[in-house]
C-alpha positions in Angstrom: -9.5 1.1 3.9 -9.7 2.6 7.5 -10.4 6.6 7.2 -6.9 7.4 8.6 -4.9 5.3 6.0 -7.6 7.3 3.6 -6.5 10.4 5.1 -2.8 9.9 4.9 -3.4 9.5 0.9 -4.9 12.5 0.3 -2.5 14.9 2.9 -5.8 15.5 5.0 -6.5 14.9 8.3 -8.7 11.9 9.5 -11.4 14.4 11.4 -11.8 16.3 8.3 -12.6 12.9 6.4 -14.9 11.9 9.6 -16.7 15.2 8.6 -17.3 14.2 4.9 -18.5 10.9 5.7 -20.9 12.0 8.4 -22.0 15.1 6.1 -21.4 17.7 7.9 -18.5 18.8 5.2 -18.2 18.9 1.8 -15.5 18.3 -0.1 -13.9 21.3 -2.0 -13.2 20.4 -6.0 -9.4 20.0 -5.0 -10.4 17.0 -2.7 -12.6 15.2 -5.2 -10.0 15.9 -7.8 -7.2 14.5 -5.1 -9.7 11.1 -4.7 -10.0 10.7 -8.3 -6.1 10.8 -8.6 -5.2 9.1 -6.1 -7.3 6.6 -6.3 -8.2 6.1 -10.0 -12.0 7.0 -9.7 -14.2 8.2 -11.8 -15.0 12.2 -10.8 -18.4 11.7 -12.9 -19.2 8.7 -10.8 -18.0 10.5 -7.5 -20.1 13.5 -8.1 -23.4 11.6 -9.6 -23.1 7.7 -8.9 -23.3 7.4 -12.6 -21.3 5.1 -14.7 -18.2 3.7 -13.9 -16.6 4.0 -10.5 -12.8 3.5 -12.0 -11.3 4.9 -14.5 -9.7 2.2 -17.0 -5.8 2.5 -17.4 -3.8 1.4 -20.5 -1.0 -0.9 -19.8 1.0 1.9 -19.4 -0.5 3.9 -16.9 -1.0 1.0 -15.1 2.8 0.5 -15.0 3.6 3.9 -14.5 0.9 3.8 -11.5 2.8 0.6 -9.6 6.2 2.0 -10.1 4.8 5.5 -8.7 3.8 3.1 -6.0 7.1 1.5 -5.3 9.0 4.7 -5.2 6.4 6.6 -3.1 6.6 3.6 -0.6 10.4 5.2 0.4 11.6 2.0 1.7 13.4 -1.0 0.6 10.7 -3.0 -0.2 11.0 -6.3 -1.7 9.3 -4.6 -4.8 11.5 -2.0 -4.6 14.9 -4.1 -4.3 13.7 -6.5 -7.2 12.8 -3.6 -9.6 16.5 -2.2 -8.7 17.5 -5.6 -9.8 15.9 -5.8 -12.8 16.8 -2.7 -13.7 20.8 -3.7 -13.8 20.2 -6.8 -16.1 22.2 -6.6 -19.6 20.4 -7.6 -22.4 21.9 -11.4 -22.6 20.4 -11.6 -19.1 17.1 -10.3 -20.0 17.0 -13.0 -22.5 17.5 -15.7 -20.1 15.1 -14.0 -17.8 12.7 -14.0 -20.2 13.0 -17.6 -21.7 12.9 -19.0 -18.0 9.3 -17.1 -17.6 8.0 -18.8 -20.5 9.1 -22.0 -19.7 7.5 -21.8 -16.2 4.2 -20.6 -18.2 4.7 -24.0 -20.5 4.6 -26.1 -17.2 2.1 -24.3 -15.2 -0.2 -25.0 -18.6 0.7 -28.4 -18.7 0.1 -29.5 -15.2 -2.7 -27.1 -14.6 -4.1 -25.2 -11.4 -2.1 -25.6 -8.3 -4.1 -25.3 -5.4 
């Protein structure tokens, strides 16, 4: 990730990120908290280098993070349009989609990995 993109995600200037990278400045507790929240980094690892770099998320937390990233995008991206379409499905349509998905999985198991 480039410094500019990193800075944008944290809502700080690229110059500030450059100062952090060069050691001219030290991150505040708030900046550390922002990094941990935005990139799901383990704060203990960030401060000490010990333990796991990234936090483990539950499946629900992963889903919430994905949905948040789609909503934060602010555009009519494919992901946004697909989720909007899925949100309008009836229970019967969900059942049809589920059956089709399981059939696809079964077919993929029979044919093996595709190159």
